[in-house]
N, C-alpha and C positions, 0 to 999 in steps of 0.2 A: 545838201542837208536832207535828213530823213523827213518824210511827211509827219505832220504833228500827231497823227493818230498812233504812230508807232513809238512815240517818245513819252517819257514821264510827264511832259507838259500836256499831252493829250489824253492821258489815262485818268481814271478817277472821276469823281463827280463834282459838280459845280458847287460854288460857295453858297451858303444859305443864311448864315447868321448875320449878315450885314450887307452893306452896300459896296459892291466892287465893280471893277471893270475888266473885261477880259482882253485878251490879246488879239491882234489881227487874225481874222479867220483864215487868211491865206497870205503867204508872202508873194510878192509879185513874181518871184523867180520860179514858183511852182507851176506845174502844168494844170490843165483843167480837171484832170482826174483827181489830183490831190486836192484841188479846191472843193470838188464835190464831196470828197470824204470829210474834209474839215467842216464844210457847211453842215453835213449830217451830224457831226459831233456837236456842233453848236446848237442846232435845233433840238437835239435830244437833251440839252441841258447838262452836258458832261464836261463843261469847262470849269476851270478853277481860277480863283483870284490869285494874283501875285506871280503865277508861274511863268507867264510870258510865252512867246513863241520861240522857245529855245529847246534845242537838243540838250540832253544831259551833259554832253561834252562841252557845251558852251557856257554852262553855269559855273561861276567861280565860287562854288560852295560844295560841301560834302553832305550828300543826302543819302538816306536809305529808305527804300520803299518796300513794305511788307505787303504783298498781295494777299487777296482772299485765299488763294490756293496755298500759299505758304502758311498763313495763320491756321488753316484747316489741317495742314500737314503736321504741324507741331502741337495740335490739340489745344490751341489758345482759346480760352473762354472769356477771360477778363483782360483788362488793359495791362495789369502787371505781367501776366504771362507773355503778352506780345512785346512789351518793352524789354523783357529779358533777352530778346533776340539781338538787341543792339548793345554791344560791349561798351559803348559810350554813355549808356544810361545806367544809373545805379539807384536802387531803392532807398527811399528815405523814410523817416518816421511817418506812418500813415494814419495817425490819430486813432489808434486802437482798431484799425481795419475799416474806418468809416469813410476814407477817401483815398484817392491816388496821389502819391507824392514821390517824386523822383528828381534826380539831378542829371544834368547833361554836361559832360566834360568837367565833372567835379563839383559843379555849382547847382544848387537848387534855388527856388524862389522864396516866397514868404513862408516861413516855418509854421505860421499860424493859420494858413489857408491851404487848400489843395493846390497842387501844381497847375500852372496855367496852360494846359493843353488847349489846342484849337479843334473845332469841328467844322469841316468845310471852310477853313481859313479864318474862323472867328472864335474868340475866347469863350470856352465852355467849361474850363476848370474851376472858375469862380463859383462859390456857392457850396451847398451842403447836400447835394443830391445822392451821395453815396458813391462807392466805387463803380466805374464804368464797365458795363457788359459789352461784349463785342458782337452780339447777334445782329445788330443793325449796321455793322461796319463793313464796308467793301474793301478797304485797304487802310494802311497806316503809314505815315511818313515821319521819319526822324530827320528834321531839317537842322543840321548842326551849324554853329558858327554865327557870324554877324548878320542879323536879320532885321534889326530895329528900323532901318531906313524905310522898310515897307511894312513889316508886321507891327511895328510900334512897340507897345507895352508887353513884351514877351519875357520869357525866363532868360537868365544871364548866359547860359551855355548853349542855348539853341531852342528849338521849338518842335513840339510834337503835334502833328495834324492828323485827325481822323476823318476819313472820307466815307460818308454814309451811303447806304444802299438807296438808289433811286430808280424810278421806272425806266425800263429800256425798250418800251413799246413792243412787248412780246407777252405771251401768255404762258404761265408755268410757275413752278415753285418746288418746294420740298417740305417734308415734315421730318423732324429729327428728334429722337428720344435717347436719353442717356441715363444709365444707372451706374452707381459707383460705390466705393467704400464709404463708410459712415453714412449709410442710408441716403446717398445722393440720388435725387430723382429730378430730371430736367427734361422739359419739352419745349421745342422751339419750332417756329414755322416761318415760311417766306413765300408769299404768293403775289404775282403781278399779272395785270391784264390791261387791255385798252378799252376805252370808253368813247362815247360820242358817235354821231352819225358818220363823221369823217375819220374816226379812230385817231383823233388828234389829242386825246387825253390819256395819259398813262397813270395807272394806279398801282401802288405797291404797298402791301401789308406785311409787316415784320413784327414778331413778338416772341416772348419766352416766359416760362414759369419754372422756378427752381426751388426745391426744398431740400435742406441738407442738415445733418448733424455735423459734428466736428471731432477731430482727434482730441480736442481740449473740452471734454465733457464738463458741464452740461451745455456748452455753447451750441447754438443752432441758429439757422438763418432761413429766411423765406423771401423770395424776390419775384417780381413780376414786371415786365416791360412791354410797351407797345409803341411802334415807330412807323406809322403810316406816312406815305408821301404821295404827292400828285405832281404831274408835269403836264402843262398845257402848251401845245404848239399853237400859239396865237396866229403866226404866219411863218413864211419861210425865213424871215429875219428875226422873229421875236418869240421868246418862250417865257413862261411864268411857272415857277415851281414853289411848292409848299411842303414843309416837313414838320411833323409833330413828334415831340419826344416826351414820353411818359414813363417814369420808373418809380416804383414803390418798393421799399425794402425794409425788412425787420432784421437787424443785425446785432450780434453780441458786441459789446464794447470791450475789447480785449487788448490790454496794454502789454500782454506777453509775459515773459518770465523775469525773474529777479536774479542778479548776479552779485556774489560776495567773494572777496579774495580768499576767505577761509572756507567757504562751503561750495563754491562754484555756482553754476546755474541751477535754479530750481527746476524740477522735472517739467519737461516740455508738454506733458499731457495733463498737467494740473492747471486748470483755469482759475485764476485768482480774482475774477469778477463774480457777477451774479447772473442768473438766468432771467434777466429783465432786459428785453431787446430795446435797442434804439431804433426809432422809426425815421426813415429818410424818404423824401419824395422830391421829384423834379417834374415840372411841366414846362416844356419849351416850344416855341413857335419860331419858324424861320420862313421868310418869304423872299423870293429872289426873282428879279426881272433881268433878262438878257436881251440885248438888241444889237444887231450887226448893221452898221451904217453902210459899209461897202466892204470890199475885199481887204481893206487895210485897217479899218477903225471899228471898234466895238465898245459897248458899254455894259457893265454889269452892276446892278444896284440891288440893295436888299435891306431888310430890317429884321431884327430878332428880339425876342423877349423871352426871358427865362426866369421862372420862380422856383426856389428850392427851400426845403425846410429840414430840420433835424431836431428831434425831440425825444427825451428819455433820460433815464437815470444810469449812473455809472459808478462802479466801485474800483478804485485805482490804487496801485501800490504806493506807499508812502516813500518820501525821500529822507536821506540823511539819518539823524539820530532817532527819528520816529520809526525807522524800519527795523522790526524785530528779527527779520531774516539775517541781518548782519550780525546779530548777537547769538542766535542759537541754530540757525539753519533749518528750523523745524516749523516756523510760522511765518506768515506774511501779514504785516499790518497794512491796512488800507484806509483810504478816506473816500468820502462820498461827494459826488457832484450831480446836480440835476440841470439839464440844459434845455433851452428852447431857442433855436437859431432859425432865422429867416433871412432870405435874400431875394432881391429882384435885380435883374441885369438886363439893360436895354442897350441895343447896338444899332447904329445907323451908318451906312457906308456907301460910297460911290466911287467908282474907278473907271477912268477912260484910258484905253490903251490902243496903240497902233504903231505904224512905222512910216518913215518918209526918208527921202534922200536929200543930202546937201552936197552937191558935187558928186564925188565918188564915194562918199561916206553914207553908210546905211545906219539909220537910227531906229531902235526899237524902244518906245517910250511908254512908261506907265505913270499916270498922274491921278491922284485920288485924295479923298478926304474922309474922315470918319469921326463919329461922336459916340461916346458910351457913358453910361451911368450905372454905377454899382451901389445899391442900397443894402446895407448889411446890419442886421440887428442881432445882438448877442445878449442872452439873459442866462446867468449861471447862479445857482445857489450851492453852498458847500458846507459839509460837516467834516471836521478833522478830529481824530481821536485824542484822548487825553494823554496817551502814552508818550513818554519822553525819554526812554532809555533804560529804565529799571525793569528788566524782564522778570525778575523774581517777585516783583510786587503785584504781578497780574493774577487775578482770581478768575475762576470760570465765568463769573458775571462780566468781568472786564473783557474777556475774549469775545463776547457777544456785543457788548455795548461799544467797544472800541474797534469793531469790524476786523478782528484778527482771525485769520484763517489758518487752520492746521494743515500742513501739506500732506502728511500721511493719512489723515482722516478728515478731509474737508467736509464741513457741514454748511450747506448753503441755505439762505433764506432766514437766518437768525434775526437779522435786523435790517429789513428792506426799506424802512421809512424813518431814518434818523432825522432829528430836527435840524434842518439846514438853515443857515443864514445867507443873506444876500451877499454875493461875491462880485458879480459883474452885471451891469445893466447899461448897455450903451448902443447907440446907433451911429453908424458911420456911412457917409455918402461921399463917393468919389466920382467926380465928373471930369471929363477931359475930351478935347478934340485934337485932331492931328491933320496935317497936310503933308503930303509926300510926293516925291517925283523920283523916277529912275530912268536913266537913259543908257542903253547898251549900244556902243558904236563899233561898227566893223571898220577898223582902220585899214586892214588888208584882208586878203582871203584867209589868213591864218590868225591874225591878231585882233582881239576885241577888248575893249575896255568898258567897264561899267562905272557910272557915277550916280550916286543917289543921295538924297537928303530928306529928312523929316523934321517938322517942327511940331512940338507938343505943348499944349497948355493945359494945366491941371488945376483943380480946386478940390479941397478936402474939408469936410465938416464932420467933426466928431463930438457927439453929445453924450455926456456922462450923467445918467439919470440917478445915480447913487449920491451924487453931490446934492447938497441942500443950500440954495436951490440948484436945479440942474444947470450944468455949464456946457457951453458949446465952444470948441476951439476950431478956428478956421485958418487954413493955410492955402497958399497957392504957389505955383512954380511953373516954369516953362523951360524948354530944352531944345536945342538944335542938335540932331544926330546925323552925322555924315556916314557915307558908305562908299568904298572904292574897291574895284576889282579889275583883274586882267586875266584873259584866257589866251593861250597860244596853242592852236591845234597843230600838232606835229604831223598828223595824217588823219585819215578818216576814222581811225580807231583809237587814237591816243591824243590826250590834251594835257597841258600843264596850266595851273592857275595859281593866283595869289589874291587875297582879299583882306580888307580891313573894315571894321565897323564899330560904331559906338552905340551903346544901349542906355536906356533910361527907364527906370521902373519906380513908380510911386509905391511907397510901403505903407501898409495898413497898420492900424493900431497905435499904441502909445506905450512908453515905458511906465514903470510903477509910480513914477513921479508925475504922470499925466502929460509928458512931453511927446509931441508927435515926432516921427522920424523923418530925417532928410531923405531924399530919393537915393536909390541905389544906382550907381554909375558903372558901366561896363565898357571895356575896350577889348576887342577881339581881333586876332590876326591869325591867318593860316596860309599855308602853301600846300599844294597837293598835285597828285597825278591821277588821271582817270583813263581807263581802258574799256572800250566796247569790244568784247571778244568776238562778237558776231561779224564785225568788220575785218577781223584779222584772221580768224580760223574758220574752217568750214565744218568742223565736227563739234563745236561748242558754241553755245549762246550764253550771254550774261555779261557781267561787268566786274571790274576790279577797281578799287580806290585806295590810295595811300595818302595820308594827310599828317602834317605837322601843325600844331596849333598852340596858341597862347591866349589865355583869357585873364584879364586883370579886373578886379572889383574894388570899389571903395564904398564905405558905409555899409559894411557887411554885417548883417544881424545874426546874433547867436542867442541861445537861451540864457537868461539872467538868473544865475544860481545864488545870488546873494541872499542871506537870510531876510534882509529888509524887504526884498522883492517877493520871495517865496512865501513869506508870512501873509501877504495880501493875495497872492494868486500866482500865476505863471506868466512871466513877461519876457520880452526880448530886450537886448541891449546892443547898440552898434559897437562892433569890435574893431572897426577900422578897415584894413585892407587885406586882400587875399589874392593869390595868383595860382593859375592852373596851366601847366604845360604838358604836352603829351604827343603821342603818336597813335594813329588809328589805321587799321587795315580791314577792309570790308570786301567780300567777294560773294557773288551770287552766280552760280555756275549750273548750266544744264547741258548734258551730253546727249548725243544721238541714241545711246543705248538705254535711255530712260533713267539715267543716274543723275541726281542733282545734289548740289551742296550749297549750304548757306554758312559762311564763315565770317565771324566778326571778332576782332581783337582790339583792345585799347590799352595803352599805357597812359595813365593819368597821374600826374604829381600835383595834387591840389593842397596848398598850404597857406597859412597866414604869412603875410609879408611884413607885418609890423608886430610890435609887442604891445600887449594890453593888460592892464590890471585894474580891477574895479576900485573906485576912489575910497570905498569904506575899508578895503583891506580884508574883507571877510570871505569873499567868494573866490572863484578860480582866477588863475593868471594864464594868459596866452603869450607864448614867446614866438618870435619870428621863426618860421620853419615848422611850427606845429601843424599837424595834418588837419584838414577839414573833415568834419564828421561824415561818416558813411560813404567815404570816397576811396574805393580800392585802387591801388596802383596798377594792378593787372586784372583784367577781366576778359574772358572770351567765351564765345558760344559757337559750337559747330553742330550743324544739323545735316543729316544725309537721308536721302530717300531713293529707293530703287523700284521702278515699275516692272512687273513681270506677269506671267500667266501661269495659273495653277489649274490643271485639268480643263483648260480652255476658258477659265474664268479670269477676268482681269483682277489683278491684285497688286499690292505694294507693301513694302516693309521699310522700316527706317528707325531712326533714333537720333539722339543728340547728347552732347556733353556740355555742361555749363560750369564754368569755374569762376569764383570770385575770391579775390585776395583778401587778406586781413584788413580791417578798417578801424579807425578810431570810433568809439561808441559813445563818448561823452565829452563834449567840448571842455577843454581846460584840464583834462585828466589823462591818466595813462591806461584807461579801460579800453581794451582792444577786442573787437569781435573777431573770432577765428576765421581763417579761410575755409572754403568748402568746395566740393565737386559733386555734382549730381548727374545722374545718367537716366535717360528716358528711352523707352522703346515703344514702337507702335506697329500694328499690322492691320491691313484692310483688304477686303475681298468683296467682289460683286457676284454673288451666286446666281442672280437673275437680273434681267434688265431692270433698271431704275431702282434697285435695292442694293445698298452697300452696308457691310457690317465691319465694325472697327473695334480694336482693343488697344487701349493705352495703359502703359505702366510707367508711372512717374516715380522719381527717386528710387530707382531699381535696387540699389544696395542699402537702402534705409539709412542714409546719412543723417546724422544729427547736425543741424546747422541753424544759423541765425541770420535773417535777411536784412534787418535794420535795427536801429536803436535811437532813442531820444536821450536816455541816461541809463545808468546801470540797474535801474529798477523798472525800466520800460524797454524790454528787448523782444523783438519779434521773432518767434521760433518758426523755422521752416516746416513744411508738411512732411510727415513720414511717408514711407512707401505706400502708394495707393494705386488702385486699378479703376478703369472706367470702360464700360462697354456701350457703344453707340450704334444705333441703327438709323439709316437715312433712306427715306423713300422719296424719289423725285417724280414729278409729274408735269 
């Protein structure tokens, strides 16, 4: 087995947002040199929860790791850019650009909250801190398939984990500046050093500032983030780390374009909102303690607390008969909402991991428990126009008072403060604890089996302050989630695996009749093949993976489009069951001639497996076999890079092709988002030592495309062709 430092289990940074326990620092079969390397990794705080002391070929799961080098190579600045690298991930409705939302293997999580990605192994997608910037991220992992036996309350198709930048007990850093189309100006920095008489404290300071207009005038944004971290070597066996997350953003609320069968999509450069930014903020703290008891057993524990807020006004396109664009293709009717969202998220976690022998069998065990509490407050006021379908009855005064925007000659700011009435005022508190265990057993030199289980206990309190008097609904539930896997190592470079896992996810909110939702239940199965090319060929490094999967869900939530529901607000409704089956191919290749490739392809058939019709007979109907929203059947991403020398100066060139198949854009309808292909190019050169200059061109052929949709009146347009010039000085 390779030493831990050279495997995915030894790369990346330690967990911070909760209490976990790491894996044995060294296996008994490793020599003293390997043990020293692993001990160094442990002391530096570069261990991660859940990963275990496993080579990638030993894991019965399909994982993708996007290194910092790859993220820089493709010019990824935000989480959406990075997620496009995985063909198993598809963009979902992103709440007007105010958070990250995605599906894995065809399924997304709660449609009314950001997707539940992890940071250093702990949930950080909850809350309203705005879309995630990558400046403080060392690497990103897409962990596909059944994970609930360890991760617990994750998304149904898999988990995304961001690994943050932490001190490496060295001195140095960089300053990077970017200018781009639409007045983009961005400055970021990363500096680290060592402190203390014994140089046993590492400090790292990472931050950024960005100001930019948009191709959808007059939308503009301003962002700032600061992510310092400390790592203290308490002793050779113990380390303590702290991370701070602070991000403040002013963002346009942009529901996108409107689509009509008669008039097509409204122009992608016409912003149908108003130039009144939404303000988001997040302040997060993560504290982590790691301790190695001996060569085989270790503990990782931590606590995290995260506060987020979202506040501001929004002008959004109307639905159904209230939408004037459906009648004339010349105007867009809108409604107004004012929002004040706050959340607090607390996590506590502890994990013990190690290994032992029973006879000839080697056991690698992870045992842990966690507790979390999510406190979520939503206040919304709303104004809806009087317009109900008679476009000829509109007067110039109506155009202003009814918030109707002319597409060819948009006039903004006519009525920024309509009289809005209370629409939502509720507080929701979700509390839960879990206990989990996993044991991977070496039955022979080639065959390993994994057995895992998790028990969760939840409680949910939802208070509606609009009721008179205020009412609180309380519910509770518990769930046992098993996990099984098997790995057969054909040789040092090839393994076959199979796995099964069940997931359990508590669902937030309520339907328009104030009923809480039952939990979402997931069953996942997959079989796959993995290859470590470095063990097979002398001229290439990297990995190849091929996977067949099936994911089944029950109590699947969709948008409730019934008039009775939309008259009150926007709600979800459980639509029953859905199933996703597919095939994935992933490759990460590096050749001796400085040529590298990243290839990711996925075929995903995600559809409803039952028929559903609302009981009132007014809204949509779902038939068995109908596609799940925003889930393309085919998706692939190919990136290539070539290192070379120009006049003695190091340089590189490269580019990529990203393809997304057509997708359903509105549940229960035949509205389809068209497929699209985008091409990007980049070049980079280092004219002098420590200075690099880079040019990116995205969407080279200026493709008109649409990335996601909530309905035919909320469709996210893709960015036209743009350029970015970046200069980086390292020191």
